[in-house]
C-alpha positions in Angstrom: 41.7 -44.4 7.2 44.1 -46.8 8.8 46.4 -46.6 5.7 47.2 -43.0 6.5 48.8 -44.1 9.8 51.3 -46.1 7.8 51.7 -43.9 4.7 52.2 -40.6 6.4 55.2 -41.7 8.6 56.8 -43.4 5.6 56.4 -40.3 3.4 57.8 -38.1 6.2 60.8 -40.4 6.6 61.5 -40.4 2.8 61.2 -36.6 2.7 63.7 -36.3 5.6 66.1 -38.7 3.8 66.0 -36.7 0.6 66.4 -33.5 2.5 69.5 -34.9 4.3 70.9 -36.1 1.0 70.4 -32.7 -0.6 72.0 -30.9 2.4 75.0 -33.3 2.3 75.5 -32.7 -1.5 75.5 -29.0 -1.0 78.0 -29.1 1.8 80.3 -31.4 0.0 80.5 -29.1 -3.1 78.4 -31.0 -5.5 76.3 -27.9 -6.4 79.2 -25.4 -6.7 79.7 -25.3 -10.4 76.7 -26.3 -12.6 77.9 -24.8 -15.9 81.4 -26.1 -16.5 80.7 -29.8 -16.7 78.1 -29.2 -19.4 80.6 -27.1 -21.4 83.6 -29.5 -20.9 82.5 -31.7 -23.8 83.3 -28.9 -26.2 86.9 -28.4 -25.1 88.2 -31.9 -24.5 89.6 -34.2 -27.2 88.2 -37.6 -27.4 90.9 -39.9 -26.2 89.2 -43.1 -27.2 90.0 -44.5 -30.7 88.3 -47.4 -32.5 90.3 -50.7 -32.5 92.8 -50.9 -35.4 93.1 -47.1 -35.7 96.7 -46.9 -34.7 99.2 -44.1 -35.4 102.5 -44.9 -37.0 104.2 -44.5 -33.6 101.9 -47.0 -32.0 102.4 -49.7 -34.7 104.7 -52.6 -33.7 108.0 -52.8 -35.6 108.4 -55.8 -37.9 111.0 -58.3 -36.8 114.2 -58.4 -39.0 
């Protein structure tokens, strides 16, 4: 029974912390657009290239 006197305040404190974090994220705009980030992967080109995969414009010119 004495464990409840410790566990209950800790649980309430954690619940209040998570509620405060949720309210902060909503007010700062984190929850404004939930669909666009998931669809962004289909429209952007992959800018990373494997090493050694250089275009002709990127290749160094040979010295004369």
